[in-house]
KERO-294814 format. One record per residue (C-alpha): y, x, z; residue in one letter. Coordinates in pm, whole numbers, plus 50000, padded with zeros to 5 digits. Layout:
// KERO-294814
+-------+-------+-------+------+
|    yy |    xx |    zz | code |
+-------+-------+-------+------+
|     Y |     X |     Z |    A |
...
+-------+-------+-------+------+
***
This chain:
// KERO-294814
+-------+-------+-------+------+
|    yy |    xx |    zz | code |
+-------+-------+-------+------+
| 79563 | 69316 | 68677 |    M |
| 79915 | 69203 | 68500 |    S |
| 80068 | 68820 | 68526 |    T |
| 80236 | 68650 | 68262 |    R |
| 80596 | 68469 | 68397 |    V |
| 80692 | 68151 | 68247 |    K |
| 81070 | 68026 | 68347 |    C |
| 81086 | 67921 | 68679 |    L |
| 81430 | 67979 | 68780 |    S |
| 81629 | 67730 | 68947 |    K |
| 81845 | 67698 | 68690 |    T |
| 81615 | 67605 | 68425 |    C |
| 81387 | 67334 | 68639 |    R |
| 81765 | 67188 | 68733 |    A |
| 81844 | 67126 | 68399 |    S |
| 81710 | 66939 | 68106 |    S |
| 81889 | 67155 | 67842 |    L |
| 81658 | 67435 | 67913 |    M |
| 81334 | 67311 | 67919 |    A |
| 81097 | 67376 | 67630 |    D |
| 81179 | 67297 | 67296 |    N |
| 81018 | 67423 | 67006 |    D |
| 81207 | 67224 | 66728 |    L |
| 81044 | 67512 | 66470 |    T |
| 80897 | 67256 | 66225 |    Q |
| 81228 | 67016 | 66198 |    D |
| 81401 | 67332 | 66126 |    L |
| 81220 | 67487 | 65865 |    V |
| 81253 | 67111 | 65752 |    A |
| 81601 | 67096 | 65734 |    E |
| 81651 | 67459 | 65578 |    V |
| 81407 | 67352 | 65313 |    S |
| 81594 | 67065 | 65209 |    A |
| 81911 | 67247 | 65183 |    A |
| 81736 | 67512 | 64952 |    V |
| 81590 | 67233 | 64690 |    Q |
| 81973 | 67092 | 64694 |    Q |
| 82108 | 67446 | 64699 |    R |
| 82332 | 67365 | 64992 |    Q |
| 82495 | 67601 | 65195 |    P |
| 82451 | 67612 | 65566 |    L |
| 82626 | 67697 | 65915 |    Q |
| 82406 | 67797 | 66158 |    I |
| 82529 | 67720 | 66493 |    K |
| 82398 | 67800 | 66853 |    G |
| 82624 | 67844 | 67140 |    G |
| 82965 | 67913 | 66946 |    N |
| 83070 | 68179 | 67224 |    S |
| 83092 | 68469 | 66985 |    K |
| 83273 | 68203 | 66706 |    H |
| 83581 | 68511 | 66671 |    F |
| 83398 | 68714 | 66577 |    Y |
| 83246 | 68609 | 66214 |    I |
| 83488 | 68611 | 65902 |    H |
| 83691 | 68306 | 65871 |    Q |
| 83559 | 68151 | 65503 |    D |
| 83828 | 67866 | 65450 |    P |
| 83557 | 67612 | 65306 |    H |
| 83289 | 67688 | 65591 |    S |
| 83426 | 67403 | 65791 |    D |
| 83330 | 67146 | 65506 |    D |
| 82943 | 67298 | 65553 |    L |
| 82653 | 67110 | 65694 |    P |
| 82549 | 67235 | 66054 |    T |
| 82210 | 67377 | 66084 |    L |
| 82225 | 67377 | 66501 |    D |
| 81973 | 67564 | 66685 |    V |
| 82125 | 67506 | 67042 |    S |
| 81796 | 67276 | 67095 |    R |
| 81563 | 67538 | 67034 |    H |
| 81507 | 67669 | 67351 |    I |
| 81223 | 67782 | 67583 |    G |
| 81068 | 68145 | 67727 |    I |
| 80783 | 68170 | 67523 |    V |
| 80647 | 68457 | 67711 |    D |
| 80748 | 68697 | 67960 |    Y |
| 80546 | 68991 | 68068 |    E |
| 80716 | 69201 | 68339 |    P |
| 80443 | 69480 | 68386 |    S |
| 80429 | 69519 | 67980 |    E |
| 80814 | 69544 | 67982 |    L |
| 80878 | 69242 | 67688 |    Y |
| 80994 | 68895 | 67706 |    I |
| 80988 | 68618 | 67393 |    T |
| 81214 | 68315 | 67359 |    A |
| 81342 | 68077 | 67099 |    R |
| 81705 | 68161 | 66956 |    C |
| 81872 | 67846 | 67150 |    G |
| 81735 | 68005 | 67497 |    T |
| 82060 | 68030 | 67667 |    P |
| 82113 | 68459 | 67732 |    L |
| 82212 | 68338 | 68092 |    K |
| 81909 | 68215 | 68169 |    L |
| 81718 | 68556 | 67994 |    I |
| 81917 | 68747 | 68226 |    E |
| 81835 | 68558 | 68515 |    E |
| 81454 | 68567 | 68487 |    T |
| 81446 | 68890 | 68420 |    L |
| 81687 | 68979 | 68754 |    A |
| 81412 | 68820 | 68946 |    A |
| 81190 | 69086 | 68843 |    H |
| 81424 | 69351 | 68865 |    N |
| 81435 | 69377 | 68506 |    Q |
| 81753 | 69391 | 68243 |    M |
| 81806 | 69378 | 67895 |    L |
| 81890 | 69759 | 67811 |    A |
| 82172 | 69722 | 67553 |    F |
| 82342 | 69462 | 67825 |    E |
| 82490 | 69231 | 67564 |    P |
| 82829 | 69081 | 67587 |    P |
| 82794 | 68692 | 67659 |    A |
| 83170 | 68637 | 67608 |    F |
| 83095 | 68250 | 67755 |    A |
| 82802 | 68056 | 67902 |    D |
| 82674 | 67892 | 67630 |    S |
| 82575 | 68237 | 67460 |    A |
| 82253 | 68232 | 67359 |    T |
| 81942 | 68458 | 67270 |    I |
| 81965 | 68410 | 66943 |    G |
| 82322 | 68468 | 66868 |    G |
| 82327 | 68762 | 67046 |    T |
| 82086 | 68883 | 66846 |    V |
| 82296 | 68770 | 66556 |    A |
| 82594 | 68914 | 66677 |    C |
| 82409 | 69268 | 66735 |    G |
| 82677 | 69310 | 67035 |    L |
| 82558 | 69544 | 67294 |    A |
| 82752 | 69649 | 67617 |    G |
| 82861 | 70012 | 67819 |    P |
| 82499 | 70087 | 67854 |    R |
| 82437 | 70150 | 67451 |    R |
| 82458 | 70461 | 67372 |    P |
| 82263 | 70564 | 67708 |    Y |
| 81942 | 70287 | 67647 |    A |
| 82011 | 70148 | 67289 |    G |
| 82147 | 69920 | 67096 |    A |
| 82021 | 69564 | 67024 |    C |
| 81809 | 69675 | 66726 |    R |
| 81640 | 69923 | 66971 |    D |
| 81536 | 69667 | 67205 |    A |
| 81361 | 69456 | 66887 |    M |
| 81017 | 69414 | 66877 |    L |
| 80955 | 69125 | 66643 |    G |
| 81138 | 68785 | 66530 |    A |
| 81025 | 68464 | 66393 |    D |
| 81268 | 68332 | 66094 |    I |
| 81371 | 68073 | 65822 |    I |
| 81480 | 68310 | 65506 |    N |
| 81701 | 68139 | 65215 |    G |
| 81379 | 67971 | 65051 |    L |
| 81263 | 67800 | 65391 |    G |
| 80968 | 68018 | 65472 |    Q |
| 80867 | 68032 | 65793 |    H |
| 80809 | 68413 | 65839 |    L |
| 80676 | 68621 | 66149 |    S |
| 80774 | 69031 | 66177 |    F |
| 80679 | 69274 | 66439 |    G |
| 80537 | 69157 | 66784 |    G |
| 80547 | 69184 | 67176 |    Q |
| 80415 | 69554 | 67187 |    V |
| 80559 | 69892 | 67005 |    M |
| 80204 | 69966 | 66818 |    K |
| 80207 | 69625 | 66624 |    N |
| 80471 | 69806 | 66393 |    V |
| 80415 | 69514 | 66064 |    A |
| 80767 | 69408 | 66014 |    G |
| 80879 | 69620 | 66303 |    Y |
| 81169 | 69714 | 66075 |    D |
| 81271 | 69404 | 65951 |    V |
| 81262 | 69231 | 66268 |    S |
| 81550 | 69506 | 66364 |    R |
| 81747 | 69404 | 66041 |    A |
| 81838 | 69050 | 66189 |    M |
| 82055 | 69241 | 66438 |    C |
| 82410 | 69225 | 66312 |    G |
| 82295 | 68996 | 66054 |    A |
| 82537 | 68673 | 66174 |    L |
| 82268 | 68500 | 66078 |    G |
| 82274 | 68572 | 65673 |    T |
| 81962 | 68695 | 65620 |    L |
| 81739 | 68413 | 65818 |    G |
| 81736 | 68148 | 66051 |    V |
| 81637 | 68354 | 66378 |    I |
| 81361 | 68122 | 66523 |    L |
| 81213 | 68336 | 66816 |    Q |
| 81335 | 68682 | 66914 |    V |
| 81056 | 68938 | 67108 |    S |
| 81283 | 69200 | 67292 |    L |
| 81185 | 69504 | 67524 |    K |
| 81328 | 69476 | 67852 |    V |
| 81383 | 69777 | 68120 |    M |
| 81405 | 69826 | 68556 |    P |
| 81717 | 69788 | 68693 |    M |
| 81872 | 70099 | 68805 |    P |
| 81851 | 70192 | 69184 |    Q |
| 82201 | 70346 | 69215 |    Q |
| 82485 | 70310 | 69020 |    E |
| 82841 | 70438 | 69111 |    T |
| 83177 | 70403 | 68941 |    T |
| 83408 | 70712 | 68917 |    V |
| 83749 | 70768 | 68801 |    R |
| 83909 | 71111 | 68641 |    I |
| 84268 | 71096 | 68592 |    E |
| 84302 | 71282 | 68206 |    C |
| 84424 | 71213 | 67863 |    D |
| 84200 | 71139 | 67583 |    L |
| 84157 | 71500 | 67465 |    S |
| 84047 | 71575 | 67837 |    T |
| 83811 | 71305 | 67824 |    A |
| 83652 | 71416 | 67528 |    L |
| 83603 | 71725 | 67653 |    H |
| 83412 | 71596 | 67993 |    T |
| 83210 | 71332 | 67770 |    L |
| 83060 | 71616 | 67559 |    I |
| 83011 | 71823 | 67862 |    S |
| 82851 | 71564 | 68052 |    L |
| 82598 | 71465 | 67741 |    S |
| 82480 | 71844 | 67749 |    Q |
| 82404 | 71830 | 68109 |    T |
| 82081 | 71591 | 68298 |    S |
| 82371 | 71389 | 68538 |    I |
| 82271 | 71028 | 68465 |    P |
| 82584 | 70865 | 68296 |    V |
| 82490 | 70478 | 68205 |    S |
| 82858 | 70425 | 68083 |    A |
| 83199 | 70547 | 68011 |    S |
| 83567 | 70376 | 67930 |    Y |
| 83881 | 70522 | 67854 |    F |
| 84215 | 70349 | 67880 |    E |
| 84588 | 70442 | 67998 |    A |
| 84496 | 70810 | 68080 |    D |
| 84189 | 70749 | 68258 |    S |
| 83828 | 70803 | 68252 |    L |
| 83607 | 70570 | 68405 |    Y |
| 83221 | 70650 | 68430 |    L |
| 82941 | 70472 | 68571 |    R |
| 82701 | 70733 | 68750 |    L |
| 82315 | 70675 | 68869 |    E |
| 82424 | 70933 | 69121 |    L |
| 82478 | 70892 | 69479 |    S |
| 82475 | 71079 | 69853 |    G |
| 82529 | 71489 | 69815 |    A |
| 82510 | 71441 | 69419 |    E |
| 82779 | 71238 | 69372 |    L |
| 83014 | 71470 | 69616 |    A |
| 82909 | 71755 | 69388 |    S |
| 83034 | 71558 | 69086 |    F |
| 83338 | 71453 | 69258 |    Q |
| 83427 | 71798 | 69402 |    A |
| 83395 | 71948 | 69002 |    A |
| 83513 | 71681 | 68827 |    H |
| 83829 | 71554 | 69075 |    G |
| 83703 | 71212 | 69038 |    A |
| 83735 | 70947 | 69253 |    E |
| 83490 | 70645 | 69342 |    V |
| 83665 | 70303 | 69277 |    V |
| 83542 | 69982 | 69409 |    A |
| 83273 | 69811 | 69162 |    Q |
| 83429 | 69445 | 69170 |    N |
| 83220 | 69366 | 68867 |    D |
| 83449 | 69652 | 68643 |    F |
| 83178 | 69672 | 68424 |    W |
| 83127 | 69313 | 68374 |    I |
| 83515 | 69266 | 68271 |    H |
| 83461 | 69549 | 68033 |    V |
| 83171 | 69454 | 67876 |    K |
| 83298 | 69092 | 67843 |    E |
| 83671 | 69159 | 67750 |    H |
| 83787 | 69033 | 68042 |    Q |
| 84011 | 69324 | 68150 |    N |
| 84404 | 69298 | 68069 |    S |
| 84363 | 69510 | 67728 |    F |
| 84152 | 69245 | 67590 |    F |
| 84376 | 68967 | 67569 |    S |
| 84392 | 68859 | 67218 |    R |
| 84775 | 68802 | 67159 |    E |
| 84749 | 69085 | 66890 |    Q |
| 84475 | 69172 | 66652 |    A |
| 84182 | 69367 | 66785 |    L |
| 83981 | 69621 | 66570 |    W |
| 83628 | 69764 | 66672 |    R |
| 83587 | 70095 | 66482 |    C |
| 83263 | 70230 | 66528 |    S |
| 83252 | 70589 | 66488 |    L |
| 83051 | 70914 | 66592 |    P |
| 83097 | 71002 | 66931 |    I |
| 83344 | 71198 | 67074 |    A |
| 83588 | 71114 | 66810 |    S |
| 83954 | 71155 | 66845 |    A |
| 84230 | 70912 | 66820 |    A |
| 84280 | 70737 | 66434 |    L |
| 84556 | 70767 | 66318 |    N |
| 84656 | 70387 | 66369 |    I |
| 84955 | 70268 | 66551 |    N |
| 84897 | 70119 | 66885 |    G |
| 84702 | 70068 | 67194 |    T |
| 84382 | 70264 | 67244 |    L |
| 84085 | 70183 | 67491 |    A |
| 83716 | 70375 | 67431 |    C |
| 83377 | 70300 | 67498 |    E |
| 83028 | 70465 | 67430 |    W |
| 83113 | 70837 | 67489 |    N |
| 83425 | 70768 | 67259 |    A |
| 83213 | 70614 | 67002 |    G |
| 83335 | 70309 | 66963 |    L |
| 83712 | 70247 | 66981 |    H |
| 83890 | 69973 | 67027 |    W |
| 84236 | 69979 | 66867 |    Y |
| 84555 | 69671 | 66958 |    K |
| 84772 | 69733 | 66629 |    S |
| 84968 | 69547 | 66352 |    N |
| 84911 | 69820 | 66152 |    D |
| 84771 | 69641 | 65788 |    D |
| 84409 | 69601 | 65759 |    S |
| 84364 | 69840 | 65471 |    A |
| 84503 | 70135 | 65643 |    K |
| 84283 | 70060 | 65957 |    I |
| 83975 | 70047 | 65761 |    I |
| 84035 | 70361 | 65536 |    A |
| 84085 | 70558 | 65864 |    A |
| 83752 | 70490 | 66013 |    A |
| 83550 | 70567 | 65716 |    N |
| 83751 | 70910 | 65653 |    Q |
| 83663 | 70948 | 65995 |    A |
| 83311 | 70872 | 65943 |    G |
| 83264 | 70519 | 66076 |    G |
| 83394 | 70189 | 66022 |    H |
| 83611 | 69922 | 66108 |    A |
| 83591 | 69507 | 66164 |    R |
| 83874 | 69317 | 66273 |    L |
| 83691 | 69176 | 66615 |    F |
| 83937 | 68829 | 66684 |    N |
| 84004 | 68726 | 66355 |    Y |
| 84359 | 68537 | 66354 |    P |
| 84286 | 68411 | 66039 |    K |
| 84073 | 68407 | 65707 |    P |
| 84052 | 68727 | 65522 |    T |
| 83918 | 68792 | 65160 |    S |
| 83886 | 69173 | 65221 |    Q |
| 83575 | 69333 | 65239 |    S |
| 83553 | 69648 | 65541 |    A |
| 83234 | 69786 | 65400 |    M |
| 83231 | 70076 | 65195 |    A |
| 83084 | 69997 | 64807 |    P |
| 82784 | 70205 | 64879 |    A |
| 82716 | 69989 | 65213 |    I |
| 82806 | 69694 | 65011 |    M |
| 82548 | 69750 | 64751 |    A |
| 82251 | 69794 | 64964 |    L |
| 82344 | 69456 | 65237 |    H |
| 82365 | 69255 | 64884 |    K |
| 82018 | 69397 | 64762 |    R |
| 81900 | 69307 | 65161 |    I |
| 82096 | 68947 | 65137 |    K |
| 81938 | 68907 | 64783 |    H |
| 81594 | 69001 | 64914 |    A |
| 81636 | 68732 | 65193 |    F |
| 81841 | 68463 | 65077 |    D |
| 81864 | 68506 | 64699 |    P |
| 82065 | 68171 | 64644 |    H |
| 82370 | 68279 | 64913 |    R |
| 82314 | 67976 | 65158 |    L |
| 82290 | 68077 | 65508 |    L |
| 82585 | 68153 | 65687 |    N |
| 82790 | 68257 | 65340 |    P |
| 83091 | 68509 | 65397 |    G |
| 83071 | 68524 | 65756 |    Q |
| 82966 | 68897 | 65777 |    L |
| 83162 | 68975 | 65483 |    D |
| 83354 | 68787 | 65216 |    P |
| 83130 | 68935 | 64975 |    E |
| 82849 | 68831 | 65156 |    L |
+-------+-------+-------+------+
***
């Protein structure tokens, strides 16, 4: 017999900010009023990833729709591997609740601040080091409740995979930065925590690292994270004992102390991710070689995610990523920008989807892209 779990963590009990608070009707009313007045809105949750959005010079003048108080874990079924929570629920609380049952969010999302919420996490669609091995944010999405740009409260998907109606629509909310709808509630798949993980370091150049990553992808060796920087390839392996020793001998790998290494990578707390220079996020095919970009490089996700600290012209970086079969986005916006990073065909598709959900362009205008 399965047992549904409500939020019972000490953190939840101790803070009124983490109590159950359903503001659905109030939020629908606010959006509906804005629709009637054709008033654009700026959606605000925990504000932990404000650096990631396009800085529209007029966005500060827009009324704010505050969703941070719409909170609460609505349903959590450990045996069924899903959790449902309102958008303002702190990501930290979600993770603590899951950890109490030895479970986790498979896509290992970054928080970047304690104020991070589950709604903002989905809206940004960012994933951590485990992403190529356990899936992206959209792969964890089972369902979502949203308010569209017409002020309508819509529900898509469900809490298990068999509830397929609207399943793909809920996934469209991942990474849309609130431009398709105000996320009210999400249902996400969860997974058991790994029993054993060890981090190893292999000293090598990028070419050798790419060869190693490709070779490992063709084996059954359980890799759950990879990171390359400064002639060092770091791997997180679900190995121990004789299997780990055999891997070390075969690859010349040394075990490194965890010391929250992967948390520092995920949360951009190591020295590479200092915000003293423009940081570009380039999503590319797996095992991509370095792009023709001047600057410093770090790689994640089997070298399918490249980070560049570069002062090159943005058009050059965007073109280089597009030519390699991927796309680039300036991750920490030091100033407003009016240049789209999307290829014309992709932009046309985005505009069609935007028009279907938000025909009056009222929800977070310009934050995903200047043309949206």
